[in-house]
Residue frames as qw, qx, qy, qz and C-alpha x, y, z in Angstrom:
[[0.135, 0.932, 0.313, 0.126, -28.55, -35.23, -96.69],
 [0.538, 0.309, -0.115, 0.776, -25.96, -32.54, -97.35],
 [0.268, -0.546, -0.426, 0.670, -25.66, -29.72, -94.74],
 [0.198, 0.909, 0.324, 0.171, -27.27, -26.28, -95.44],
 [0.360, 0.681, -0.161, 0.617, -25.38, -23.02, -95.56],
 [0.445, -0.763, 0.216, -0.416, -25.95, -22.34, -91.87],
 [0.934, -0.313, 0.146, 0.086, -24.60, -25.72, -90.85],
 [0.769, 0.374, -0.048, 0.516, -21.57, -25.19, -93.11],
 [0.032, 0.790, -0.169, 0.589, -21.04, -21.75, -91.49],
 [0.723, -0.628, 0.171, -0.230, -21.31, -23.25, -87.97],
 [0.952, -0.059, 0.088, 0.288, -18.73, -25.95, -88.87],
 [0.523, 0.638, -0.100, 0.556, -16.47, -23.31, -90.45],
 [0.261, -0.812, 0.247, -0.460, -16.34, -21.42, -87.15],
 [0.869, -0.437, 0.228, -0.045, -15.56, -24.59, -85.25],
 [0.872, 0.254, 0.028, 0.416, -12.75, -25.50, -87.69],
 [0.193, 0.799, -0.194, 0.536, -11.27, -22.06, -87.17],
 [0.594, -0.691, 0.292, -0.291, -11.26, -22.74, -83.47],
 [0.970, -0.093, 0.156, 0.160, -9.56, -26.02, -84.06],
 [0.643, 0.597, -0.080, 0.473, -6.87, -24.42, -86.26],
 [0.056, -0.810, 0.268, -0.519, -6.08, -21.76, -83.66],
 [0.736, -0.569, 0.293, -0.221, -5.96, -24.13, -80.69],
 [0.968, 0.110, 0.053, 0.219, -3.85, -26.71, -82.52],
 [0.552, 0.612, -0.160, 0.543, -1.21, -24.20, -83.60],
 [0.279, -0.783, 0.257, -0.492, -1.21, -22.44, -80.24],
 [0.905, -0.395, 0.105, -0.113, -0.82, -25.68, -78.28],
 [0.897, -0.027, 0.131, 0.421, 2.51, -26.49, -79.86],
 [0.128, -0.841, 0.133, 0.509, 3.61, -22.90, -80.68],
 [0.172, -0.333, 0.697, 0.611, 4.13, -23.86, -84.29],
 [0.413, 0.469, 0.777, 0.072, 2.22, -24.28, -87.51],
 [0.092, 0.064, 0.410, 0.905, 0.58, -22.28, -90.24],
 [0.179, 0.532, 0.684, -0.466, -2.65, -20.54, -89.25],
 [0.167, 0.498, -0.108, -0.844, -2.90, -17.90, -91.98],
 [0.310, 0.178, -0.725, -0.588, -3.41, -20.05, -95.04],
 [0.096, -0.231, -0.960, 0.124, -5.40, -22.55, -93.06],
 [0.177, 0.539, 0.509, -0.647, -7.94, -19.87, -91.97],
 [0.264, 0.434, -0.323, -0.799, -8.07, -18.51, -95.52],
 [0.368, 0.110, -0.813, -0.437, -9.12, -21.93, -96.94],
 [0.219, 0.061, 0.856, -0.465, -11.51, -23.00, -94.14],
 [0.614, 0.392, 0.223, -0.648, -14.79, -22.19, -96.00],
 [0.562, 0.450, -0.573, -0.391, -13.49, -23.92, -99.15],
 [0.243, 0.215, -0.943, 0.067, -12.42, -27.16, -97.48],
 [0.347, 0.168, 0.714, -0.585, -15.50, -27.36, -95.28],
 [0.638, 0.454, -0.003, -0.622, -17.68, -26.88, -98.37],
 [0.423, 0.448, -0.738, -0.276, -15.60, -29.34, -100.37],
 [0.143, 0.101, -0.969, 0.174, -15.78, -32.20, -97.92],
 [0.262, 0.268, 0.710, -0.596, -19.30, -31.56, -96.56],
 [0.506, 0.594, 0.289, -0.555, -21.13, -30.60, -99.74],
 [0.436, 0.669, -0.399, -0.451, -19.23, -30.70, -103.02],
 [0.149, 0.397, -0.892, -0.154, -17.33, -33.99, -103.20],
 [0.900, -0.085, -0.210, -0.373, -18.94, -37.37, -103.67],
 [0.002, 0.524, -0.801, 0.290, -17.38, -39.39, -100.91],
 [0.745, -0.151, -0.635, -0.137, -17.78, -42.97, -99.78],
 [0.718, -0.658, 0.113, -0.196, -17.97, -44.13, -96.14],
 [0.864, -0.301, 0.240, 0.323, -14.55, -45.04, -94.74],
 [0.153, 0.866, -0.406, -0.249, -11.26, -44.58, -96.50],
 [0.872, -0.032, 0.369, 0.319, -9.03, -46.59, -98.79],
 [0.245, -0.577, 0.370, 0.686, -6.12, -45.48, -100.88],
 [0.334, 0.244, 0.757, 0.506, -7.55, -46.77, -104.16],
 [0.158, 0.416, 0.191, -0.875, -10.45, -44.33, -103.99],
 [0.034, -0.160, -0.806, -0.568, -12.47, -46.09, -106.68],
 [0.185, -0.602, -0.726, -0.277, -16.01, -44.88, -107.17],
 [0.279, -0.845, -0.325, 0.321, -15.61, -41.60, -105.30],
 [0.269, 0.908, -0.122, 0.298, -14.17, -38.10, -105.85],
 [0.780, -0.212, -0.202, 0.553, -10.58, -37.61, -104.57],
 [0.019, -0.990, 0.060, -0.122, -8.78, -34.63, -103.06],
 [0.795, 0.016, -0.163, 0.585, -5.08, -33.94, -102.92],
 [0.246, -0.955, -0.020, 0.162, -3.62, -31.12, -100.79],
 [0.722, 0.469, -0.111, 0.497, -0.51, -29.76, -102.49],
 [0.043, 0.667, -0.330, 0.667, 0.23, -26.82, -100.14],
 [0.708, -0.270, -0.647, 0.086, 0.67, -29.19, -97.22],
 [0.255, 0.113, -0.489, 0.827, 1.67, -26.56, -94.72],
 [0.472, -0.233, 0.060, -0.848, -2.04, -25.70, -94.22],
 [0.409, -0.060, -0.909, 0.047, -2.34, -29.10, -92.55],
 [0.119, 0.110, 0.641, -0.750, -4.28, -27.62, -89.54],
 [0.581, 0.232, 0.022, -0.780, -7.39, -26.89, -91.65],
 [0.577, 0.216, -0.720, -0.321, -7.00, -30.23, -93.47],
 [0.260, -0.002, -0.913, 0.313, -6.79, -32.27, -90.32],
 [0.281, 0.173, 0.491, -0.806, -9.69, -30.49, -88.69],
 [0.630, 0.262, -0.216, -0.699, -11.95, -30.90, -91.77],
 [0.536, 0.156, -0.820, -0.125, -10.96, -34.59, -92.09],
 [0.075, -0.042, -0.846, 0.527, -11.70, -35.25, -88.41],
 [0.349, 0.296, 0.415, -0.786, -14.97, -33.45, -88.45],
 [0.661, 0.279, -0.369, -0.591, -15.97, -35.28, -91.62],
 [0.928, -0.170, 0.163, -0.289, -15.49, -38.63, -89.88],
 [0.707, 0.509, -0.484, 0.081, -12.11, -39.84, -91.07],
 [0.558, 0.040, -0.648, 0.517, -10.52, -40.13, -87.60],
 [0.385, -0.706, -0.542, 0.244, -11.54, -39.06, -84.02],
 [0.055, 0.913, 0.048, 0.402, -11.77, -35.37, -83.40],
 [0.652, -0.744, 0.125, 0.077, -9.84, -35.93, -80.11],
 [0.826, 0.011, 0.198, 0.528, -6.73, -36.83, -82.15],
 [0.277, 0.856, 0.068, 0.431, -6.46, -33.11, -83.16],
 [0.497, -0.850, 0.172, -0.040, -4.85, -32.64, -79.74],
 [0.833, -0.234, 0.316, 0.390, -1.80, -34.60, -81.00],
 [0.527, 0.838, 0.050, 0.134, -0.97, -32.06, -83.73],
 [0.380, 0.776, -0.389, 0.318, 2.82, -31.81, -84.36],
 [0.630, -0.611, 0.445, -0.174, 3.64, -33.98, -81.28],
 [0.028, 0.470, -0.871, -0.142, 6.30, -36.70, -81.49],
 [0.111, 0.052, 0.991, 0.044, 4.98, -39.95, -82.86],
 [0.467, 0.473, 0.384, -0.641, 1.65, -38.25, -83.84],
 [0.519, 0.368, 0.686, 0.354, -0.07, -39.10, -87.06],
 [0.207, 0.930, 0.291, 0.083, -0.77, -35.40, -87.47],
 [0.620, -0.209, 0.087, 0.752, 2.57, -34.02, -88.41],
 [0.031, 0.635, 0.046, -0.771, 3.15, -30.41, -89.43],
 [0.425, 0.389, -0.487, -0.656, 2.98, -31.55, -93.09],
 [0.902, 0.025, 0.196, -0.384, 0.73, -34.50, -93.99],
 [0.065, 0.448, -0.875, -0.172, 2.40, -37.86, -94.47],
 [0.813, 0.030, -0.320, -0.485, 1.13, -41.25, -95.44],
 [0.479, 0.266, -0.820, 0.168, 3.38, -43.68, -93.59],
 [0.154, -0.014, 0.754, -0.638, 1.30, -43.69, -90.42],
 [0.079, -0.335, -0.893, -0.290, -1.82, -44.40, -92.40],
 [0.162, 0.343, 0.408, -0.831, -3.91, -41.38, -91.28],
 [0.337, 0.529, 0.768, 0.134, -7.28, -41.80, -93.02],
 [0.208, 0.926, 0.243, -0.200, -8.01, -39.10, -95.56],
 [0.100, -0.814, 0.428, 0.380, -4.38, -38.36, -96.44],
 [0.902, 0.402, 0.159, -0.009, -3.39, -39.60, -99.88],
 [0.679, 0.527, -0.166, 0.484, -0.02, -38.00, -100.39],
 [0.526, -0.533, -0.151, 0.645, 2.81, -36.52, -98.33],
 [0.317, 0.807, 0.274, 0.416, 2.80, -32.80, -99.28],
 [0.478, -0.729, -0.023, 0.490, 5.56, -31.08, -97.35],
 [0.364, -0.204, 0.442, 0.794, 7.53, -30.26, -100.54],
 [0.399, 0.635, 0.222, -0.623, 5.58, -27.70, -102.55],
 [0.331, 0.545, -0.478, -0.604, 4.77, -28.01, -106.22],
 [0.021, -0.167, 0.973, 0.158, 4.08, -31.78, -106.35],
 [0.426, 0.254, 0.710, -0.499, 0.39, -32.15, -105.77],
 [0.593, 0.531, -0.097, -0.598, -0.82, -31.42, -109.27],
 [0.311, 0.405, -0.830, -0.225, 1.38, -34.16, -110.76],
 [0.119, 0.026, 0.953, -0.278, -0.10, -36.63, -108.33],
 [0.486, 0.434, 0.398, -0.646, -3.68, -35.35, -108.97],
 [0.493, 0.520, -0.450, -0.533, -3.15, -35.75, -112.70],
 [0.176, 0.236, -0.954, -0.054, -2.03, -39.35, -112.23],
 [0.271, 0.237, 0.806, -0.469, -5.07, -40.15, -110.11],
 [0.523, 0.515, 0.097, -0.672, -7.34, -38.51, -112.71],
 [0.467, 0.430, -0.666, -0.392, -5.83, -40.56, -115.52],
 [0.008, -0.056, 0.983, -0.174, -6.17, -43.71, -113.41],
 [0.440, 0.367, 0.556, -0.603, -9.85, -42.97, -113.05],
 [0.564, 0.508, -0.273, -0.591, -10.20, -42.69, -116.77],
 [0.296, 0.323, -0.888, -0.141, -8.45, -46.06, -117.24],
 [0.063, 0.110, 0.925, -0.357, -10.74, -47.59, -114.63],
 [0.193, -0.467, -0.638, -0.581, -13.85, -46.16, -116.33],
 [0.309, -0.556, -0.586, 0.502, -14.52, -44.29, -113.06],
 [0.161, 0.711, 0.350, 0.588, -16.42, -41.06, -113.80],
 [0.427, -0.831, -0.259, 0.244, -15.56, -39.28, -110.57],
 [0.255, 0.897, -0.104, 0.345, -13.57, -36.06, -110.23],
 [0.714, -0.158, -0.265, 0.629, -10.14, -35.35, -108.81],
 [0.098, -0.974, -0.091, -0.181, -9.79, -32.10, -106.83],
 [0.704, -0.043, -0.233, 0.670, -6.52, -30.45, -105.89],
 [0.190, -0.971, -0.142, 0.007, -5.59, -27.33, -103.92],
 [0.690, 0.164, -0.055, 0.703, -2.51, -25.16, -104.31],
 [0.223, -0.771, -0.154, 0.576, -1.20, -21.93, -102.92],
 [0.493, 0.868, 0.061, 0.024, -0.56, -19.06, -105.34],
 [0.176, -0.833, 0.520, 0.071, 2.95, -18.70, -104.06],
 [0.737, -0.137, 0.657, 0.084, 3.40, -22.42, -104.73],
 [0.726, 0.638, 0.255, 0.029, 2.98, -21.73, -108.41],
 [0.075, 0.884, -0.450, -0.099, 6.53, -20.28, -108.38],
 [0.582, -0.316, 0.741, 0.116, 7.68, -23.91, -108.31],
 [0.261, 0.420, -0.620, -0.609, 8.54, -25.11, -111.88],
 [0.109, 0.060, 0.989, 0.082, 7.06, -28.57, -111.58],
 [0.389, 0.539, 0.527, -0.530, 3.57, -27.09, -111.52],
 [0.399, 0.638, -0.199, -0.628, 4.00, -25.78, -115.08],
 [0.120, 0.224, -0.923, -0.290, 5.20, -29.11, -116.47],
 [0.162, 0.311, 0.906, -0.237, 2.00, -30.56, -114.94],
 [0.342, 0.617, 0.259, -0.660, -0.19, -27.77, -116.13],
 [0.315, 0.489, -0.580, -0.570, 1.14, -28.28, -119.75],
 [0.030, 0.045, -0.992, -0.111, 0.73, -32.11, -119.48],
 [0.293, 0.356, 0.747, -0.479, -2.88, -31.92, -118.18],
 [0.481, 0.620, 0.044, -0.619, -4.19, -29.94, -121.04],
 [0.270, 0.467, -0.723, -0.431, -2.13, -31.80, -123.70],
 [0.096, -0.026, -0.995, -0.020, -3.53, -35.15, -122.44],
 [0.478, -0.339, -0.353, -0.729, -7.07, -33.70, -121.98],
 [0.292, -0.174, -0.830, 0.443, -7.29, -34.57, -118.31],
 [0.280, -0.373, -0.201, -0.862, -10.85, -33.12, -118.05],
 [0.686, -0.523, -0.495, -0.104, -11.86, -34.95, -114.81],
 [0.569, -0.139, -0.333, 0.739, -9.53, -32.60, -112.84],
 [0.087, -0.914, -0.190, -0.349, -10.48, -29.43, -110.95],
 [0.635, -0.074, -0.320, 0.699, -7.44, -27.64, -109.55],
 [0.210, -0.934, -0.269, -0.106, -8.09, -24.74, -107.16],
 [0.522, 0.275, -0.261, 0.764, -5.57, -21.99, -106.48],
 [0.370, -0.769, -0.413, 0.320, -5.77, -20.20, -103.20],
 [0.382, 0.562, 0.135, 0.721, -5.27, -16.67, -104.53],
 [0.410, -0.826, -0.307, 0.233, -4.52, -14.70, -101.40],
 [0.349, 0.868, -0.101, 0.339, -1.57, -12.76, -102.77],
 [0.308, -0.805, 0.443, -0.249, 0.69, -13.59, -99.85],
 [0.895, 0.083, -0.409, 0.156, 3.44, -16.06, -98.93],
 [0.741, -0.470, -0.306, 0.370, 5.95, -16.46, -96.20],
 [0.515, -0.174, -0.015, 0.839, 8.21, -13.54, -97.03],
 [0.106, 0.363, 0.019, -0.926, 5.67, -10.98, -98.20],
 [0.691, 0.487, 0.179, -0.503, 3.18, -10.54, -101.06],
 [0.808, 0.187, 0.489, 0.270, 3.57, -12.74, -104.10],
 [0.456, 0.866, 0.067, 0.192, 4.16, -9.68, -106.18],
 [0.232, -0.886, 0.400, -0.030, 7.04, -8.67, -103.96],
 [0.683, -0.376, 0.613, 0.124, 8.64, -12.11, -103.80],
 [0.245, -0.096, 0.764, 0.589, 8.19, -13.17, -107.45],
 [0.503, 0.420, 0.114, -0.747, 5.48, -11.45, -109.49],
 [0.421, 0.097, 0.872, 0.229, 3.66, -13.89, -111.71],
 [0.204, 0.042, -0.409, -0.889, 1.38, -11.53, -113.62],
 [0.717, -0.012, 0.010, -0.697, -2.03, -12.79, -114.55],
 [0.364, -0.147, 0.913, -0.112, -2.45, -16.38, -113.31],
 [0.667, 0.489, 0.425, -0.368, -5.64, -16.61, -115.33],
 [0.489, 0.753, -0.324, -0.299, -3.82, -15.65, -118.51],
 [0.046, -0.517, 0.854, 0.040, -1.13, -18.28, -117.81],
 [0.495, 0.085, 0.840, -0.203, -3.57, -21.12, -117.27],
 [0.636, 0.648, 0.231, -0.349, -5.57, -20.06, -120.34],
 [0.259, 0.738, -0.563, -0.266, -2.31, -19.99, -122.33],
 [0.124, -0.256, 0.958, -0.026, -1.82, -23.60, -121.30],
 [0.462, -0.079, -0.646, -0.603, -5.36, -24.36, -122.60],
 [0.099, -0.285, -0.859, 0.414, -7.19, -24.85, -119.28],
 [0.260, -0.683, -0.492, -0.474, -10.76, -23.77, -118.57],
 [0.291, 0.006, -0.490, 0.822, -10.54, -21.07, -115.88],
 [0.292, -0.767, -0.425, -0.382, -13.14, -19.61, -113.55],
 [0.143, 0.337, -0.456, 0.811, -12.86, -17.13, -110.76],
 [0.458, -0.688, -0.563, 0.025, -14.63, -17.31, -107.34],
 [0.171, 0.644, -0.149, 0.731, -14.19, -13.68, -106.35],
 [0.526, -0.591, 0.275, -0.546, -15.61, -14.15, -102.85],
 [0.632, 0.228, -0.739, 0.046, -13.53, -17.13, -101.82],
 [0.064, 0.039, -0.777, 0.625, -14.47, -16.86, -98.15],
 [0.564, 0.071, 0.155, -0.808, -18.17, -16.85, -98.86],
 [0.436, -0.007, 0.898, -0.063, -19.77, -20.28, -98.68],
 [0.629, 0.590, 0.427, -0.272, -22.59, -19.59, -101.12],
 [0.373, 0.803, -0.357, -0.298, -20.10, -18.23, -103.69],
 [0.169, -0.436, 0.878, 0.105, -17.91, -21.30, -103.22],
 [0.574, 0.223, 0.765, -0.188, -20.85, -23.66, -103.72],
 [0.587, 0.739, 0.177, -0.279, -22.00, -21.85, -106.85],
 [0.214, 0.779, -0.534, -0.250, -18.47, -21.52, -108.27],
 [0.243, -0.304, 0.918, 0.070, -17.54, -25.17, -107.73],
 [0.636, 0.416, 0.615, -0.211, -20.86, -26.29, -109.22],
 [0.486, 0.815, -0.140, -0.281, -19.90, -24.24, -112.31],
 [0.042, -0.633, 0.759, 0.151, -16.46, -25.83, -112.29],
 [0.520, -0.001, 0.849, -0.092, -17.94, -29.35, -112.04],
 [0.643, 0.606, 0.360, -0.300, -20.22, -28.55, -114.94],
 [0.366, 0.810, -0.391, -0.238, -17.19, -27.80, -117.17],
 [0.379, -0.398, 0.828, 0.113, -15.51, -31.24, -116.57],
 [0.644, 0.258, 0.719, 0.033, -15.70, -33.90, -119.25],
 [0.486, 0.840, 0.174, -0.167, -15.31, -31.37, -122.06],
 [0.796, 0.461, -0.024, 0.391, -11.72, -31.98, -123.07],
 [0.221, 0.675, -0.303, 0.636, -10.02, -29.44, -120.77],
 [0.480, -0.292, -0.633, 0.533, -8.80, -29.46, -117.11],
 [0.195, -0.855, -0.311, -0.365, -10.50, -26.87, -114.98],
 [0.417, 0.057, -0.402, 0.813, -8.75, -24.21, -112.85],
 [0.298, -0.834, -0.450, -0.114, -10.54, -22.40, -110.09],
 [0.310, 0.351, -0.286, 0.836, -9.05, -19.12, -108.95],
 [0.485, -0.676, -0.554, 0.032, -10.25, -18.82, -105.38],
 [0.158, 0.589, -0.204, 0.766, -9.76, -15.25, -104.07],
 [0.670, -0.554, -0.475, 0.139, -9.32, -15.56, -100.31],
 [0.112, -0.859, 0.274, -0.417, -8.02, -13.56, -97.41],
 [0.571, 0.131, -0.694, 0.418, -5.12, -15.10, -95.44],
 [0.128, -0.028, -0.656, 0.744, -6.11, -15.32, -91.75],
 [0.372, -0.363, -0.393, -0.758, -9.80, -14.90, -92.54],
 [0.661, -0.529, -0.506, -0.164, -12.08, -14.76, -89.49],
 [0.632, -0.523, -0.230, 0.525, -9.41, -13.33, -87.14],
 [0.229, 0.966, 0.117, 0.023, -9.14, -9.58, -87.62],
 [0.257, -0.850, 0.415, 0.197, -5.50, -9.20, -86.49],
 [0.622, -0.190, 0.685, 0.329, -4.40, -12.02, -88.79],
 [0.558, 0.674, 0.468, 0.129, -5.98, -10.58, -91.94],
 [0.319, 0.943, 0.001, 0.094, -4.45, -8.27, -94.53],
 [0.138, -0.791, 0.595, -0.014, -0.83, -9.35, -93.68],
 [0.777, 0.275, -0.566, 0.026, 1.52, -12.23, -94.45],
 [0.114, -0.588, 0.644, -0.476, 2.80, -12.20, -90.83],
 [0.699, -0.189, 0.543, -0.425, 0.66, -15.12, -89.77],
 [0.707, 0.384, -0.526, -0.276, 1.69, -17.44, -92.54],
 [0.790, 0.015, -0.589, 0.170, 3.64, -19.58, -90.12],
 [0.067, 0.320, -0.543, 0.774, 3.38, -18.03, -86.62],
 [0.403, -0.456, -0.791, 0.061, 1.39, -19.26, -83.64],
 [0.257, -0.762, -0.065, -0.590, -0.68, -16.92, -81.45],
 [0.154, 0.219, -0.725, 0.634, 0.25, -16.32, -77.82],
 [0.069, -0.391, -0.842, 0.366, -2.22, -16.82, -74.91],
 [0.170, 0.541, 0.280, -0.775, -3.80, -13.40, -75.20],
 [0.274, 0.319, -0.535, -0.733, -3.91, -13.55, -79.01],
 [0.160, -0.154, -0.964, -0.149, -5.58, -17.00, -78.82],
 [0.034, 0.485, 0.702, -0.520, -8.22, -15.71, -76.43],
 [0.241, 0.509, -0.062, -0.824, -8.93, -12.70, -78.74],
 [0.269, 0.203, -0.737, -0.585, -9.16, -14.95, -81.77],
 [0.119, -0.285, -0.950, 0.047, -11.45, -17.50, -80.16],
 [0.126, 0.517, 0.526, -0.663, -13.72, -14.72, -78.89],
 [0.318, 0.416, -0.328, -0.786, -14.17, -13.68, -82.55],
 [0.505, 0.116, -0.762, -0.389, -15.27, -17.27, -83.38],
 [0.476, -0.145, 0.640, -0.586, -17.86, -18.37, -80.84],
 [0.327, 0.079, -0.861, -0.382, -18.99, -21.93, -81.76],
 [0.766, -0.174, 0.112, -0.608, -22.23, -23.78, -81.14],
 [0.888, 0.132, -0.440, 0.002, -20.30, -27.07, -81.63],
 [0.763, -0.634, 0.103, 0.071, -17.77, -28.61, -79.29],
 [0.123, 0.800, -0.587, 0.008, -14.02, -28.08, -79.03],
 [0.831, 0.108, -0.537, 0.096, -11.89, -31.22, -79.10]]
């Protein structure tokens, strides 16, 4: 049975705590985008995707997910662990030497749930398209999901992939853009304005939907159900997920400053006090 909205909300709070504690422990990492995508990834793994027990790289007979903006690994690792892919206690090894939980996900250590190395931005969509086409060849009717940062769209490889996906009618693909309007050096408009991302995807013949409340679990569930209903109709699907970087921690919101900065002891205590969990810390 899939968890209800309250259970998803409870898990979201716990994942926020994991993110904050992981980044604080090693004084490095990317809390801002991780917090902004927490509701989405919790909902995706706990409710939206059709997943099998266990993990194998072939991923036949189940939905697949590829994280393209790999720097938000804290939220990815927490959600994977709390979805049963590896022990929650392993979160304490984040970014340590010889850990399987490096700052950007890698595959060479065989961490369950990680399908690609995604430290270099702009590559995840190409991989997701390949996996989606493989599913078509295998007569596998499951969906491939990908997640990308909005600043990441400034990488040119994305647009080659976006053009290819529509031209080849890769309609078993749902690509979500984390539209928080911020990146490491400022707002996306300040760094490199991209205009209307919706208009660009539509110009490349994608089916595009907006989830205006991208940190609202009910809105995410409804929006992704809409996205899923549009698959199989000849077009890839783009979801514009409007989020707030640093969501859930008041002093990390409405700024790009926490893109890649760890909280100090007092800031951690403040942030955790805003996210009291009924579940257990690792």
